[in-house]
N, C-alpha and C positions, 0 to 999 in steps of 0.2 A: 773629571769632566762635570762641568757647571751646564746647568738646563734653564733656560731663561722661562720665568713665571707667565702663562698666561692668565689674560683676564678672565675674571667668572663675576658675575652680579651679586653672588652671596658672599662676598669675602669679606670678612669682619672689617678688614681695615678700610672697606670705602661704604659697606651697608649702613642703612640709618641703624640709630644704638638699639631701638627694640623693634630691630627686622626679626621676621621669623627664622629659627634656626634649622636649615635642614640636615644638619648633623645630631638634632637633637636625639635620636636613637640610640645613639650612642652613649647617654647618660645613664639609661638603665641596666646596670653594670652585668647583672647575669641576665639579661632580656635576650631572647633566641634572638633575634636580628643583629645585636649587638654582637653576640659570640659568635655569629656565623661570618659576620664580618671580620672578628679578630681571628679567628682559625684559618680564615681564609690567606690573611694576610702570614700568619703566622707560618703557615706552609708554603708560601712563596718565599718568603726571607729562607726557611732551612733548605728549601729547593736550590736555590741560588747559590747559597755558601758553604752547603754542604758538599756539592759538585768539585768543590775545591780539594783535592788533595789533602791541604794543612789543616781543614777544620776537622776533619779525623784524628791528625797528629795533635792538633792544641789540645783537644777534648782528652785524649788519653793523656798528655802529658800534664795536662791541669788536676784530671781525677787523680793521678798517681801521687801529684803533691799534697792534695786536699786528703787522702785517706792515707796517706804514709803514717804508717805504725810507729817509725822513729822519731817523731814529730814530738815537742814538749807536751806534754799532759798536764796544761799550766793548774795546780792546784788552789784551793780556797781552804785557808786554814779553819776548822771546825773543833770542836769540842773532845775533851780528853785525851788530846794528843794524836787526833787524826785528821786528815786533810781528806778533801771532796775534790772531784773532779767530774765535768760533764764531758763524755768523749765521744765522737762520731769517728767510723772509718767507713772500710766495703762493706764488712758484716755487720755493721750497726747504723745505718744510714740515718734513722731518725734519732739514734744516741740513747747511751746509757749513762744514767748517775751511778758514781761508784765511790767507793773511799777506800782507805788505808793508813795505816799508821804512819808518823813523819819518818821512824827509821826506815821503813820498808819501802816509802817513796824515795828516797835518796840513795837507792839500790839502781842498779842498771835494769834488774826486771821486777819492779815493785808487785806483791801480790794483792790485786785489787778484789773487793768485795762489792760485787753488783748491787746497788739498792732498788733502782728502778731501771726497767728495759722500755724504752719509749717504742722501739720497733713490735715488741710482743703486745705491746698495750694497743698501738695503733691496728694492729693484724686483728686483736681479740674483739676490737671495737668497731672496726671499719671506718676508723679515723687515719687523718693526714695529721696525726699531733706533734706538734712543735714544742719544746722545751723552753718554758720562759723561766724558771726558776723556783726555789723554794723558800719560804719565810719560817724558819725553825723557832720555836718558844724556847725563849732562856727560861730556868738555868740549864737542864738538858739537853735541849737541842733535838729531843726524838721525836717530838710531836711537829710536823711540818705542813704547812699549807702551801700546797703545791698549783702553780699555774702552769695551764696548757691552751695552746693555740691551735685553733683548727684551720690549717694552711699558711700560718705565720702571720695571722690576722693581730692587729692590737687588742681587738677584744678577746678576752679569755675565759676560759672556766676555771674555777677553783675548786681541790677536794683536799681534805684532809687526811695526812697520811703516817704511817708509824713507821720508823726509821727501824726499830728494833723488831719488829715480826715482816718489814719490807711488804706492807700492805697499805690499801686505802681504809681507811676506818670506818667500820659499819654504822650508820647515823649518826657519823662526824659531821664537822663542819663541809657543806658543798654550796659553791654558787654557780647558778648557770650563765652561760655566755652574757659577756656585756665588758664594755670599757668601765673597768672597777676596780677599785683597790680594798685591801682589806688587811688588818693588822692585829694582833694579838693584843689584849688587855690583859688578861689572865690566861689559865689554862683554860676556863669556860666560857670565858666572853670575848669575841672579837668586834671591833667597828668596822662597819664595812659603808663603804661610801659608792652608790650605783643609781642608774636608773630604776627606782623601784615600781612607780608606776608611767607607763609612755607619758613621754611628756617631761618627766621629771629630769631635766638636763637643761642647762644654761643657754644661752642665744648662740653659745659656741659648740653644742654637742656634748659639752663634757656633765659629769656629774657633779653636784653640788650638794646632796642631802646625806649624811652619816647617821647612821643608825647602829644600836648597840644591840648585838644578837645573843643569847644564852646559849649555851649547849642543851641541844634537845626540842630547841625553838624552832618553828618554821620560818621562815623569811617573814611572812606576812604577821607575825608576832613581835619582829624587832620594834626597837621603841626609839624615837628618834633624839637624836644628842646634839646635833647640830645642822643648821642651814645656811649658806652662802646667799648668795643674790643671784636672780636670773641674768642680771648683766654681767656677773664674773664668766673669767673664760671657765675656770673651775674652784670648787671648794672644798673643804673636807677637815675633820678632824681624826687626828691619830694620838700617837703615844710617844714619848720622849724617854728613854733609856740610857743609862750610864755605861759604860764599856762593861761591866760585868753582866749586863744584860738586866739589873734591875729597873724599876718602874721608878719615874723621877715623878714626871707629870703629864697631863694631856695636855695638847696644843691642837690649835687650829689656823688655817691657813683660808685667804678668798684670793684668787689669782685674779687681779685685777686688769692687768692685761699680760702678753707673754713674759713681761720684765720686771712687771711691778705686782706686790702683793703686801698684803695686810697679814701680821701675824700676831695670834691670840695665845698668850700662856694662862693655862688653868691654874688659879692660886684657890686650891679648894673649889668650890662652884665659881668662881668670879674671875671671868677672861680679862687679862692684863695685857694692853699694846705699848710698846716699848717706843720710846720716840727716835728711831732710826728710821732713815730712807727708805720708801716703800719698794726701791731698787736694790736695795742691801739683800744680802743673802745670808739665812741661818745654816752654819756651816758646819758644824760640831757642838760636841759636849763635852768637857775633860774636867775631872778633879773641880767640879761644881763653877768649873768658868764656860760660858758661853762662847763660840767663834763666831765673827760674823766676816763678812766680805763686802767691801763698797763698789758700787758701779758708778757713783758719782762722788762729787768734793762734798764735805757734809762740817758742819761746825757745832759741837754739841752744845748745851746751854749754858756750859760753865764757858766757853767761849775758846775751847781746843779745837784746831782744824785738823782736819782729817783729808789726804787725796784720793781719789778714784783709785782702785786696786788695792786699798789697803785692808790688812787682817788685823782686825780689832779682837779685845778679848776683855771679859768682864765678868763679876761674880754675878748668877744670873739670878739668886734668890734675893741677894741685896737689891738689883736692879727693878725685879717686880714687886718691892716691898716699897720703892721710893722712884718710879720709873723718872719722874722729872728730876731726879738728879745723877740721871746715867751719866757715868764721866770714863769712858774706854779707855784701855789701854793701848797702843800702838805695838802688834806683836812683828809685823813685816810690811815695807811699802815698797813695791816693787818700782825701779826705776823705768825709763823712757823704753827700752828694749827687754824687758821681762812680763811675765804674766805669770799667776799664779794658777798652776793646770787642776790641782784638786790637793783636798785635807783629808786626812784619815787619824787614826790612832790604834796605838798598842795600848798594852795593861798601863802603861806609864809615859808613854810620850806621844807629842802631838807631830805628826809627819806633813810636811809641807812640800808638795811635786812643782818643780817651777820651771818656766821657760826662759833661756836668755839666749838672745837670737836665736828662736827655735831650735835650741838643745836643752836637753834637761838638765837639772839638779835637783837634788832631793835635800831636806832638811829636817834636822830631828829637835824637837823642843822640847825641854822638862821644866814643870811648875814645880816649884818649892819654894817653901817659907814666903809664900806671895808673890815671889819674882819667877819671870821666865829668863831660860840661856838658851841658846841655840848652838848647835854645830852643823856644819855640810859634812854628809855623809861621804866617804871618798870610793866614789863610783866612778866608771870609765868617763872621760869627757868627751865631746862632740858627737853623743849618740841619743838616741831617745832612750828616755828611761819611765817605762809604765809600771806603776804599782800593783801587781797582780793581786794581793792578799798582803793584809796585817792580821797578827795574832794579839785578840784581846786577853790571850791568859800568858801571855810573856810579850818581850819586846822585838819579835822577829818582823821582820819586812821582806816579802817575796818581789823581788822587781825584775822585769824583764828588760834586757838591755840589747838594744839593735840599732843597725841603721842600715841604710839602703844595699850596702855590699857584703854586712857581715849577717849572719843567722843570728837569731834569738838565742843570749843564753841567759838563765835563769840564776841570779844571786839571791841568797838570803844573807841578810847583814842584819845585826842586832843594832838598834836603834840607840840603845845605852850606849854600848863600848864601842860600838861603831867598827867591830868585827866583820869582814864579808869573806863570805867562803860560797864558791861557786858551786852550784847545784847540777844543773844540765845544761846542755848544750844541742841546740838543733844541728844539724848536715846542711850542707850547704846544697841547694836546690837548681842551681844555675851554677855554670862555669864564671864568676866574677874576673878572672884574667884580662887583664887590658883594659878594665872599667875604671874609672874613677868619678868622684862626686867632687864637684865646685857650687859654691853659694855666689849667685850675682845679683845684683842690685838694679832694678830698671826704674826709671824715671816716667811718672805717671803725667795725666795732663795737666794737673795743679799742682805740680813738684815735687810730689810726695813720692820717695825713695821705696820702693815696694821690693823685698827680697826673693828669691825664687832658687831651688835645687836643680841643678843640671847633672844628673845620670847618663855619660856617654863612654863611649872609648876614648883611650889617653890620647890618640893620634888621630882623632875626627878631622877629615877632611874640612876644612872652610870652605865649602864651594855652595853651601845652601840645598844638599841633596842628602843629608840625613835624616831619613825617616823620624819624626819626632813626636808623641804623645804630650799634651799638655793638659796637665789636672789640676784642679783647685775646687775650693768648697766657698768661701765669702760668705759666711752667713751665721746668725746667732751664735757669736762669740766661740766659734767651733775652731778650734786650733789645729794645721795643718803640719805635723810633724813627720820626720823621716820614719821610714819604717822599711822591714825587709819583707818582699813579696817575691816567695819562687815563682808565681805564675808570671809577674809581670818581667822577672829576671830570664824565666825560661823561654816564655812565647814572645818575648820582645826584644830585651836588654843582648840576648844569646844570637838573636837572629840578626842583629847589628843596627836595631833601632835605639832612640833615644828616648828618655822620661824626662818629664819635666813637672816638678810640684811647686806653686805657686802660692806665696803668703800674702794673698791680696787683702785689702780691706774688707771689713764683715765679719773676720774672724778673732780668735781671741789670742793670737799670737803676741801682741803687745799692748795688752790689756785691755780694760772697756773702750778707751778711746778708739783703739783702732777699729773694734767693732763699730762704735756709734758712729764713725765716719762715715759708714755706709747704711744708717737707717733710714729709712723711708723716702723721703724726696732727693736723699743724699745717696741713693742707692746708683746713681751712675757712676760714683767714684769706684765703685767694684768692679764695676764694667770697663771703665776705662784702666785700671790698674791691670785687667788680665789682659786687655790690648797691647797695653806697653810691654808689659813681659812678651808677646808674642813678637811684638816689633823689636824687642831689644835681642830675640833670639835670632831673627833674619838679618838684624844689622850687624850681628856678630858673625853673621856667614855661617851658623849652625845647621840652619834649616832656610827654607823657603814657604811660601802658600802651598805649592805642589805639594810639599812633603811634610807640611804639618797639618797634626788632627789632635782634636779636644775633645776630655770626655769628664763627665761631672756627673753626680748621684741627687735626687732630691732637691734640695735648695741649689746644687751645683747644676742639676738638671735645668733648671730655670736659668743658671748662669749660661749653660750650654745654647739653650734656645735662644735667649739674647742675645750672643755671640753668632750663632746661626743669620740670624734678622739684622744685626748691627753692623756687622762685617763681614759678611757671605764672602769677601775677597781675599781675608786671612787666613782659611783655612781650606783644607780638601776632604776632611773627614771630620763630621762631629757626631761622637756617639751621645746621646740624650737620653737618660738613665732616670727612673722613676720620677718624672718631671712636675714642678708647676709651670705650666705654659700660659694657660687664661687667666692673667692677673685684673681683668676686668671683676670677672666671676667668681674669683677663685675662695672668696668667703662661702661660697653657695656650694663648695664641693668638698666633700670628706669632711676633713678636721681642717678645713683653711680657715675658717673664722678665726680660729683662735691665734692666728699669727699677725696679728692686724698691727700690733706692737713692733713687729720687724719690716712690715713691709706698707702698711699704712691701708687706710679704709677708702675702698673704691666708692664710696658714698662722698665723702668729701671732696668738694670742689677741686682744692689743689691736690691733694693726694692722689685723688680719681683720676685726675687729668695726666699725671705723672705717670700710674700705673698703666695707663691708655698708652703714653708714649714708649714705654719700654716693653710692654706685654707680647711677647713671642705670636700668639695666636691673632694678634690684632697688627701684625707688622709685616706679616709678607706680603709682599709687594709685586704687583703685575709687570713685567718688563724687567725685573731684576733677574740676574743669573744667580742661583743657590747651589751650593754642593750638594751632594745625595747624604743625606743624614740617617742615623739609625737611632731609632725609636725604641726603647725599652719600657717596660712597665709590667706590672700584676693583676689580675683580677682580683686577686684577695688582700691588696693593697688599700687599709681602709684610714690609711693616714693621709697620703696624698690623693691618692685614687687613681685608675686607669684613664679616666675621661679624659685628662689634660692631653697626654700622648694619643688618644686614639681620634680626639678631633683635628689635633695638629696633621697627624699624617693624612687623615682623610681631605684635610684643607690643600695640601701637597697632593694628591691625588688627583682632585678637581681641577687644581691649577696646573696638572701636566709634567709634575715635578716629582722625579724618583725619587723614593725612598724605601728605607728598609725596616721592617716594623717585627717586634717581636714582643708578644704577652704572655709571660709565666702565669698560667691557671692556677699555680700555687705561689707560695712564697712571701705574702706580706710586702711589707715596704723595701724588704731585701731583694725581692723578686726572686729569690730561691727558696725552699724550705727545706733543703737536705744538700749533701755534698755532690751526687749526680747531677742536680739541676744546676748547682753554681757552677760544675764544670762546663757544662753545656754553655751556659751563660759568657763564660770566659772564650770557648771557642768562637761562637758567634761576634765577640767582641774583638777579638785578634784577627780571625780571619778578615775582618773587615777593613780592619787598619791596612793588615797588611796588602790587601787588595787595594786601598786608596793610596797609599802611602810606599810602599816598597816596589810596588809592580809598575813597569812602563805602559 
């Protein structure tokens, strides 16, 4: 059911640009008035949804899947024949960091040795610690810098930890909470980039000053070794190491915007910049060779022409000795339907992970005698191939193979010989009998063909009645690939629903050009693509607006907000997760200023006018009928922030429009800090979709 919005004087759509904001109290993220507002609407949402008996069932089924002890414990190769894993289950909701031998891991019941119990640590310290990873020092990898987040925020604390004693090191390196980075220079020296004094951040609220800290020194004794500019997005100095972990040189970076950076390599104390496009990406270092990817066409000084998406290689030390003479070698050039998703390496091989028509391929490259040779690894076709880990002490590569209907299988492949070994498989989490996956192509407004995957029953009735959830992301060159989801399968597909994943522009499925087609004022292409997929589903009589719902998070949450306001006629359910919604003021909210390279500058006359034209918060119009949306966010989200969702929901409330609102008070940008919180979120999502799309 849709409700027509009533007119209110302070609607941002019609109010003067500098008019007072009656919803400004929601800007104070932890403010008592704001939190009172949040908790009241949380309770209303939970009261409404939890009365549906399917809510408890959905929550129970989701939690059983998330906490299943027979799921694959995906490992990372560690030093000395060990593998490590971070594990969460019903007993360890915060998680445990653990390790075992490779031989033990391959058995049905590995003998894990627990290194650090985050549940016990949280209880002892009265914190909701969320594990953010460990940076261990070569060559022994026993001293580690552990990052912990309180409640899932991007800001972390750092502590030095000894794996051999399984304890934090007394008087070891330790950093208080902040958005920061730290890296080892040697056993007694670290480089730290953080806000040293209040205000030591860029205009985008990120650190830009790096200092060197010696063991035993206090933070105020650290020595500055690099400083970017206030106008940078972020900046810092770090360390380049080879695959063995040996120190090669220092290098620094200045993030000029989200997609352009200046990179400086230190030859002794002298910084050297290579004459590559500032949009190019330094992707690796192997056998003395630097690996770069191009985001735009480029011609070298010698006249060699390289196209966008290319992977280039060259001898780094030679290039730094004579930058003007840099003439890279082309390692790989994707075609129009390919993209490079990842680059990593083993002891002797460079590994390229590719997408070809949105399915995975993995290639192994050898550098020998000054020449490169390549071979495609013999892995399952028409599946998602995710690199889980590569071994720097051998040529082993662990690859997760999955698709929408086939559970994950962990494969070990020798990148040198090509020998493939199946290690473990996850059991099925839902009944996939009678389901099928089909790939279709919709035609967008400008004629561009846009692919999407449909997962539904083989005998689906083509009468427009199938409850369908459409999902996409469409930004930051992030690709949306096939994946196995026990929760989608159990809570939606098994109940008769269909699921659609759209590969709209803005993503990276077809390389940099697919992304650039939706940048800044070209962003309407992304929204047109999404609408074209919806209209294609309707034209095929798979579904209809009455039975069509959409969901997306973060940048995908912005996509949902735009679709809610631009085409309210196309959907009956809109799940808006951790979203950006106020695109006129987004640069002043949380980390928003750093994304101007993607969205544009609200202060620029042309870009600002476009942003206002698509900003969901500024396009809720009186007299228009809107579907009842679900807004979801997190108080601890210090990346996008909860204010976007709060103000949009408050505006809906003032205009007499019904909505659901749920703000998890923990969880960061993921909107959940542990498995029970995730299960509750799934219960909220799918109960909402069931009521809107399945019920009469």
